Backbone as ProteinMPNN parsed JSONL, in Angstrom:
{"seq_chain_A": "XXXXXXXXXXXXXXXXXXXXXXXXXXXXXXXXXXXXXXXXXXXXXXXXXXXXXXXXXXXXXXXXXXXXXXXXXXXXXXXXXXXXXXXXXXXXXXXXXXXXXXXXXXXXXXXXXXXXXXXXXXXXXXX", "coords_chain_A": {"N_chain_A": [[0.831, -1.189, 0.0], [1.637, 1.346, -1.037], [2.315, 4.705, -0.324], [0.417, 5.106, 1.67], [1.461, 5.63, 4.279], [2.369, 8.159, 3.903], [0.341, 9.888, 4.151], [-1.893, 11.985, 6.094], [-1.209, 13.597, 9.281], [1.882, 14.652, 10.824], [2.83, 13.077, 13.828], [1.069, 14.278, 16.572], [0.852, 16.865, 15.589], [-0.299, 19.447, 13.318], [0.867, 19.314, 10.931], [1.167, 18.253, 7.697], [2.252, 14.98, 6.735], [3.352, 14.391, 4.158], [3.054, 16.184, 1.075], [0.475, 16.093, -1.471], [1.624, 16.151, -4.143], [4.28, 15.361, -3.455], [3.885, 12.779, -2.445], [2.771, 11.478, -4.676], [4.959, 11.704, -6.412], [6.757, 10.048, -5.069], [5.48, 7.555, -5.34], [5.637, 7.312, -8.102], [8.415, 7.178, -8.367], [8.935, 4.657, -7.265], [7.577, 3.022, -9.084], [9.091, 3.603, -11.378], [11.584, 2.587, -10.564], [11.029, -0.158, -10.367], [10.37, -0.648, -13.022], [12.824, -0.043, -14.232], [14.478, -2.118, -13.311], [13.018, -4.387, -13.974], [11.892, -4.408, -16.819], [9.85, -5.573, -18.359], [7.828, -6.13, -16.667], [4.486, -6.132, -15.554], [2.519, -3.815, -13.89], [0.19, -3.583, -11.371], [-1.246, -1.001, -10.088], [-2.588, -0.021, -7.177], [-5.075, 2.153, -5.861], [-4.707, 4.18, -2.952], [-6.114, 3.029, 0.052], [-9.041, 4.224, 1.746], [-8.522, 5.818, 4.777], [-9.531, 5.978, 8.224], [-12.558, 6.095, 10.103], [-14.838, 7.723, 9.561], [-16.036, 9.868, 6.956], [-16.129, 13.397, 6.164], [-12.6, 13.852, 6.224], [-9.311, 15.199, 6.787], [-7.325, 13.349, 5.964], [-8.694, 11.565, 4.3], [-9.475, 13.24, 2.21], [-6.972, 13.936, 1.261], [-6.081, 11.394, 0.399], [-7.902, 10.929, -1.706], [-7.052, 12.918, -3.488], [-4.397, 12.136, -3.951], [-4.838, 9.625, -5.117], [-6.131, 10.436, -7.464], [-4.004, 11.729, -8.683], [-2.061, 9.654, -8.989], [-3.431, 7.945, -10.605], [-2.99, 8.851, -13.122], [-0.685, 7.605, -13.912], [-1.318, 5.309, -15.101], [-0.889, 3.479, -17.981], [-1.771, 1.483, -19.557], [-0.122, -0.294, -20.769], [2.199, -0.988, -19.326], [1.605, -0.221, -16.771], [-1.212, -0.378, -14.727], [-3.899, 1.201, -13.292], [-5.98, 0.863, -10.469], [-8.639, 1.551, -8.433], [-9.806, 0.351, -5.587], [-10.804, 1.085, -3.205], [-13.468, 2.07, -2.589], [-14.913, -0.293, -2.254], [-14.565, -1.135, 0.313], [-16.091, 0.444, 1.878], [-19.076, 1.376, 3.675], [-22.473, 2.08, 2.632], [-22.954, 4.682, 3.489], [-20.494, 5.82, 3.434], [-18.825, 5.293, 5.544], [-16.216, 3.461, 7.187], [-16.03, 0.133, 8.059], [-15.462, -1.526, 11.165], [-15.599, -4.22, 11.022], [-14.298, -4.931, 8.778], [-11.927, -3.487, 8.619], [-10.441, -3.406, 11.41], [-8.854, -1.495, 12.82], [-9.294, 0.659, 11.314], [-7.513, 0.942, 9.256], [-5.84, -1.292, 8.61], [-6.658, -4.198, 6.832], [-8.682, -7.004, 7.879], [-9.198, -10.585, 7.818], [-11.633, -10.724, 6.388], [-11.533, -8.267, 5.061], [-9.239, -8.654, 3.488], [-10.197, -10.624, 1.799], [-12.147, -9.218, 0.38], [-10.419, -7.468, -0.921], [-8.873, -9.304, -2.488], [-10.905, -10.389, -4.136], [-11.635, -8.084, -5.49], [-9.416, -7.423, -7.068], [-9.006, -9.619, -8.608], [-10.261, -9.987, -11.192], [-8.892, -8.088, -12.691], [-6.231, -8.744, -12.35], [-5.778, -11.33, -13.421], [-5.796, -11.123, -16.365], [-3.426, -9.654, -16.648], [-1.469, -11.407, -15.96], [-1.311, -13.16, -17.981]], "CA_chain_A": [[0.0, 0.0, 0.0], [2.538, 2.475, -1.209], [1.727, 6.028, -0.154], [-0.449, 5.197, 2.852], [2.142, 6.268, 5.407], [2.671, 9.542, 3.566], [-0.858, 10.69, 4.372], [-2.184, 12.399, 7.462], [-0.361, 14.583, 9.944], [2.963, 14.204, 11.699], [2.299, 12.776, 15.146], [0.888, 15.369, 17.526], [0.895, 18.179, 14.946], [-1.184, 19.673, 12.172], [1.758, 19.387, 9.788], [1.018, 17.057, 6.864], [3.457, 14.158, 6.562], [3.83, 14.723, 2.825], [2.037, 16.796, 0.221], [-0.035, 15.224, -2.537], [2.651, 15.962, -5.177], [5.411, 14.586, -2.924], [3.483, 11.373, -2.358], [2.661, 10.98, -6.051], [6.329, 11.569, -6.92], [7.314, 8.855, -4.444], [4.877, 6.394, -5.997], [6.229, 7.258, -9.447], [9.806, 6.727, -8.219], [8.914, 3.205, -7.065], [7.213, 2.439, -10.386], [10.259, 3.743, -12.256], [12.62, 1.659, -10.095], [10.617, -1.503, -10.777], [10.48, -0.706, -14.492], [14.246, -0.077, -14.583], [15.035, -3.444, -13.003], [12.189, -5.414, -14.614], [11.175, -3.614, -17.815], [8.682, -6.257, -18.926], [6.864, -6.376, -15.605], [3.213, -5.409, -15.556], [2.284, -3.315, -12.533], [-1.168, -3.217, -10.989], [-1.117, 0.061, -9.09], [-3.852, 0.191, -6.48], [-5.269, 3.4, -5.139], [-4.585, 4.088, -1.496], [-7.4, 2.803, 0.705], [-9.492, 5.308, 2.612], [-8.319, 5.607, 6.208], [-10.451, 6.626, 9.163], [-13.917, 5.549, 10.122], [-15.867, 8.61, 9.011], [-15.69, 10.996, 6.102], [-14.871, 13.733, 5.505], [-11.504, 14.265, 7.084], [-8.138, 15.626, 6.028], [-6.615, 12.22, 5.369], [-9.481, 11.024, 3.186], [-9.362, 14.198, 1.104], [-5.611, 13.76, 0.765], [-6.053, 10.12, -0.33], [-8.61, 11.134, -2.974], [-6.196, 13.716, -4.362], [-3.257, 11.298, -4.344], [-5.327, 8.619, -6.059], [-6.349, 11.113, -8.753], [-2.681, 11.999, -9.266], [-1.37, 8.428, -9.409], [-4.216, 7.319, -11.677], [-2.406, 9.296, -14.393], [0.439, 6.734, -14.249], [-1.882, 4.207, -15.891], [-0.593, 3.622, -19.406], [-2.393, 0.37, -20.26], [0.91, -1.142, -21.359], [3.04, -1.488, -18.238], [1.012, 0.168, -15.488], [-2.668, -0.315, -14.693], [-4.379, 1.756, -12.025], [-7.282, 0.357, -10.033], [-9.002, 2.039, -7.105], [-10.805, -0.551, -5.009], [-11.14, 1.563, -1.862], [-14.904, 2.146, -2.296], [-15.46, -1.608, -1.881], [-14.43, -1.329, 1.758], [-16.945, 1.411, 2.566], [-20.522, 1.203, 3.764], [-23.209, 2.991, 1.745], [-22.857, 6.064, 3.992], [-19.101, 6.251, 3.343], [-18.041, 4.915, 6.719], [-15.395, 2.262, 7.112], [-16.494, -0.763, 9.115], [-14.482, -2.277, 11.966], [-15.686, -5.635, 10.656], [-13.42, -5.104, 7.618], [-10.634, -2.932, 9.032], [-10.659, -3.147, 12.83], [-8.183, -0.272, 13.268], [-9.603, 1.639, 10.26], [-6.347, 1.083, 8.388], [-5.356, -2.598, 8.158], [-7.756, -5.151, 6.649], [-8.634, -8.315, 8.519], [-9.42, -11.632, 6.832], [-12.744, -10.303, 5.536], [-11.022, -7.193, 4.219], [-8.329, -9.217, 2.488], [-11.007, -11.328, 0.803], [-12.698, -8.157, -0.476], [-9.279, -7.015, -1.721], [-8.574, -10.344, -3.473], [-12.002, -10.452, -5.101], [-11.643, -6.843, -6.27], [-8.327, -7.362, -8.045], [-8.945, -10.878, -9.355], [-10.616, -9.798, -12.596], [-7.871, -7.259, -13.328], [-4.927, -9.389, -12.239], [-5.667, -12.494, -14.306], [-5.313, -10.776, -17.706], [-2.056, -9.141, -16.585], [-0.57, -12.536, -15.774], [-1.313, -14.0, -19.196]], "C_chain_A": [[0.876, 1.254, 0.0], [1.778, 3.8, -1.092], [0.887, 6.189, 1.098], [0.219, 5.961, 3.989], [2.587, 7.699, 5.123], [1.493, 10.47, 3.855], [-1.023, 11.043, 5.848], [-1.188, 13.413, 7.973], [0.788, 13.902, 10.67], [2.373, 14.043, 13.096], [2.254, 14.013, 16.044], [0.917, 16.76, 16.926], [-0.216, 18.305, 13.914], [-0.341, 19.872, 10.913], [1.585, 18.124, 8.954], [2.338, 16.307, 6.736], [4.12, 14.475, 5.229], [2.692, 15.37, 2.049], [1.558, 15.77, -0.805], [1.017, 15.056, -3.635], [3.859, 15.159, -4.694], [5.082, 13.097, -2.892], [3.379, 10.757, -3.746], [4.045, 10.785, -6.665], [7.002, 10.328, -6.333], [6.778, 7.582, -5.067], [5.5, 6.216, -7.38], [7.671, 6.762, -9.379], [9.875, 5.218, -8.02], [8.561, 2.501, -8.374], [8.422, 2.469, -11.316], [11.371, 2.774, -11.863], [12.29, 0.221, -10.496], [10.795, -1.648, -12.286], [11.94, -0.742, -14.946], [14.831, -1.469, -14.398], [14.316, -4.565, -13.752], [11.312, -4.76, -15.689], [9.941, -4.278, -18.411], [7.59, -6.532, -17.896], [5.615, -5.514, -15.779], [2.89, -5.054, -14.111], [0.809, -2.989, -12.373], [-1.04, -2.259, -9.815], [-2.476, 0.311, -8.461], [-3.889, 1.566, -5.851], [-5.106, 3.146, -3.656], [-5.984, 3.91, -0.916], [-7.741, 3.986, 1.601], [-9.234, 4.959, 4.069], [-9.44, 6.281, 6.999], [-11.876, 6.132, 8.987], [-14.896, 6.419, 9.346], [-15.311, 9.65, 8.047], [-16.423, 12.228, 6.609], [-13.817, 14.052, 6.554], [-10.294, 14.546, 6.205], [-7.488, 14.464, 5.285], [-7.386, 11.63, 4.193], [-9.419, 11.949, 1.973], [-7.992, 14.049, 0.45], [-5.51, 12.477, -0.076], [-6.763, 10.264, -1.673], [-7.739, 11.896, -3.967], [-4.984, 12.915, -4.84], [-3.711, 10.263, -5.368], [-5.592, 9.223, -7.43], [-5.01, 11.356, -9.453], [-2.029, 10.715, -9.779], [-2.155, 7.664, -10.478], [-3.648, 7.704, -13.044], [-1.202, 8.453, -14.798], [-0.01, 5.521, -15.058], [-1.557, 4.453, -17.361], [-1.178, 2.472, -20.23], [-1.408, -0.558, -20.954], [1.773, -1.796, -20.283], [2.426, -1.237, -16.863], [-0.499, 0.271, -15.659], [-3.071, 0.179, -13.317], [-5.763, 1.198, -11.734], [-7.532, 0.861, -8.62], [-10.132, 1.173, -6.561], [-11.289, -0.062, -3.645], [-12.64, 1.68, -1.604], [-15.53, 0.815, -1.876], [-15.404, -1.877, -0.384], [-15.401, -0.464, 2.562], [-18.395, 0.97, 2.609], [-21.185, 2.234, 2.854], [-23.094, 4.451, 2.182], [-21.422, 6.598, 3.993], [-18.249, 5.911, 4.544], [-17.28, 3.628, 6.453], [-15.756, 1.398, 8.316], [-15.343, -1.45, 9.839], [-14.51, -3.758, 11.614], [-14.812, -5.961, 9.442], [-12.004, -4.634, 7.936], [-10.761, -2.51, 10.493], [-10.004, -1.876, 13.368], [-8.381, 0.876, 12.271], [-8.407, 1.912, 9.353], [-5.926, -0.258, 7.778], [-6.52, -3.577, 8.008], [-7.556, -6.399, 7.509], [-8.912, -9.358, 7.433], [-10.552, -11.273, 5.867], [-12.295, -9.224, 4.563], [-10.095, -7.705, 3.128], [-9.097, -9.998, 1.419], [-11.648, -10.333, -0.154], [-11.618, -7.674, -1.442], [-8.991, -8.028, -2.84], [-9.649, -10.417, -4.554], [-11.99, -9.237, -6.03], [-10.553, -6.802, -7.332], [-8.278, -8.586, -8.961], [-9.208, -10.678, -10.852], [-9.598, -8.981, -13.368], [-6.522, -7.969, -13.376], [-4.754, -10.537, -13.23], [-5.198, -12.123, -15.711], [-3.866, -10.268, -17.725], [-1.039, -10.272, -16.466], [-0.479, -13.435, -17.006], [-0.203, -13.603, -20.143]], "O_chain_A": [[0.841, 2.079, 0.913], [0.721, 3.976, -1.699], [0.667, 7.315, 1.545], [-0.395, 6.841, 4.594], [3.121, 8.372, 6.005], [1.632, 11.692, 3.81], [-0.372, 10.469, 6.721], [-0.426, 14.008, 7.21], [0.692, 12.744, 11.076], [1.498, 14.814, 13.49], [3.258, 14.696, 16.246], [0.998, 17.745, 17.66], [-0.973, 17.364, 13.681], [-0.775, 20.512, 9.956], [1.832, 17.026, 9.452], [3.404, 16.915, 6.64], [5.309, 14.789, 5.178], [1.517, 15.133, 2.331], [2.167, 14.714, -0.977], [1.29, 13.925, -4.035], [4.405, 14.356, -5.451], [5.905, 12.262, -3.267], [3.845, 9.64, -3.969], [4.276, 9.8, -7.366], [7.739, 9.635, -7.034], [7.529, 6.635, -5.298], [5.846, 5.103, -7.776], [8.103, 6.003, -10.247], [10.775, 4.565, -8.549], [9.18, 1.498, -8.728], [8.736, 1.471, -11.964], [12.03, 2.202, -12.731], [13.172, -0.528, -10.917], [11.312, -2.658, -12.763], [12.263, -1.399, -15.936], [15.594, -1.943, -15.239], [14.928, -5.568, -14.119], [10.112, -4.58, -15.479], [9.065, -3.582, -18.924], [6.55, -7.103, -18.224], [5.692, -4.33, -16.106], [2.98, -5.899, -13.22], [0.247, -2.213, -13.146], [-0.758, -2.669, -8.689], [-3.4, 0.791, -9.117], [-2.877, 2.079, -5.373], [-5.336, 2.039, -3.168], [-6.928, 4.571, -1.35], [-6.86, 4.657, 2.139], [-9.68, 3.915, 4.545], [-10.203, 7.074, 6.448], [-12.325, 5.804, 7.889], [-15.695, 5.909, 8.56], [-14.255, 10.236, 8.286], [-17.305, 12.078, 7.455], [-14.146, 14.482, 7.659], [-10.261, 14.178, 5.03], [-7.142, 14.588, 4.11], [-6.783, 11.237, 3.194], [-9.321, 11.483, 0.838], [-7.879, 14.04, -0.775], [-4.911, 12.49, -1.151], [-6.267, 9.765, -2.682], [-7.694, 11.556, -5.149], [-4.595, 13.01, -6.004], [-3.037, 10.051, -6.377], [-5.31, 8.594, -8.45], [-4.903, 11.205, -10.67], [-1.501, 10.694, -10.891], [-1.589, 6.825, -11.178], [-3.809, 6.963, -14.014], [-0.735, 8.572, -15.931], [0.81, 4.8, -15.626], [-1.9, 5.496, -17.918], [-1.091, 2.481, -21.458], [-1.807, -1.496, -21.644], [2.042, -2.997, -20.326], [2.703, -1.965, -15.91], [-1.001, 0.907, -16.586], [-2.637, -0.362, -12.3], [-6.603, 1.076, -12.625], [-6.729, 0.623, -7.718], [-11.271, 1.256, -7.022], [-12.099, -0.729, -3.0], [-13.068, 1.412, -0.481], [-16.566, 0.802, -1.212], [-16.113, -2.745, 0.125], [-15.519, -0.619, 3.777], [-18.883, 0.285, 1.71], [-20.527, 3.153, 2.365], [-23.132, 5.355, 1.347], [-21.163, 7.694, 4.49], [-17.056, 6.215, 4.556], [-17.658, 2.821, 5.604], [-15.784, 1.876, 9.45], [-14.378, -1.896, 9.219], [-13.546, -4.476, 11.881], [-14.61, -7.131, 9.117], [-11.019, -5.282, 7.579], [-11.147, -1.377, 10.78], [-10.541, -1.245, 14.278], [-7.732, 1.918, 12.364], [-8.302, 2.983, 8.757], [-5.685, -0.348, 6.574], [-7.289, -3.769, 8.95], [-6.432, -6.793, 7.821], [-8.863, -9.036, 6.246], [-10.434, -11.496, 4.662], [-12.637, -9.263, 3.381], [-10.153, -7.249, 1.986], [-8.687, -10.027, 0.259], [-11.691, -10.571, -1.361], [-11.873, -7.495, -2.633], [-8.878, -7.649, -4.006], [-9.339, -10.497, -5.743], [-12.297, -9.354, -7.217], [-10.748, -6.206, -8.391], [-7.582, -8.577, -9.976], [-8.439, -11.161, -11.683], [-9.452, -9.161, -14.577], [-5.764, -7.81, -14.333], [-3.682, -10.69, -13.816], [-4.272, -12.757, -16.217], [-3.165, -10.44, -18.722], [0.124, -10.105, -16.834], [0.335, -14.357, -17.055], [-0.058, -14.201, -21.209]]}, "name": "protein", "num_of_chains": 1, "seq": "XXXXXXXXXXXXXXXXXXXXXXXXXXXXXXXXXXXXXXXXXXXXXXXXXXXXXXXXXXXXXXXXXXXXXXXXXXXXXXXXXXXXXXXXXXXXXXXXXXXXXXXXXXXXXXXXXXXXXXXXXXXXXXX"}
């Protein structure tokens, strides 16, 4: 979940950990490093999952902006972007403890949602 730890505030402050452009640049640097070492590798780039139980909050807005920025890395040849974060949310936009008990890390149910969400996209990339 590249980029997740770049969101939010520094502990005990109102200073953002990283800006949206900084985080997007970091994601791009990782993609570029993988492509340099493994040029034929296909990358499924997932959007950052929504943190926090309730919207709206600073971190969720930041995640939406980062996901919009990194979605532009999708080229349909080497990099495919997929945002599955809405699958973890209830209809009212809240995140359930039954999927992510700490509102950040999925449990077994959350991982199954994750696997099911990427299955249809991942299979063609592996062919």
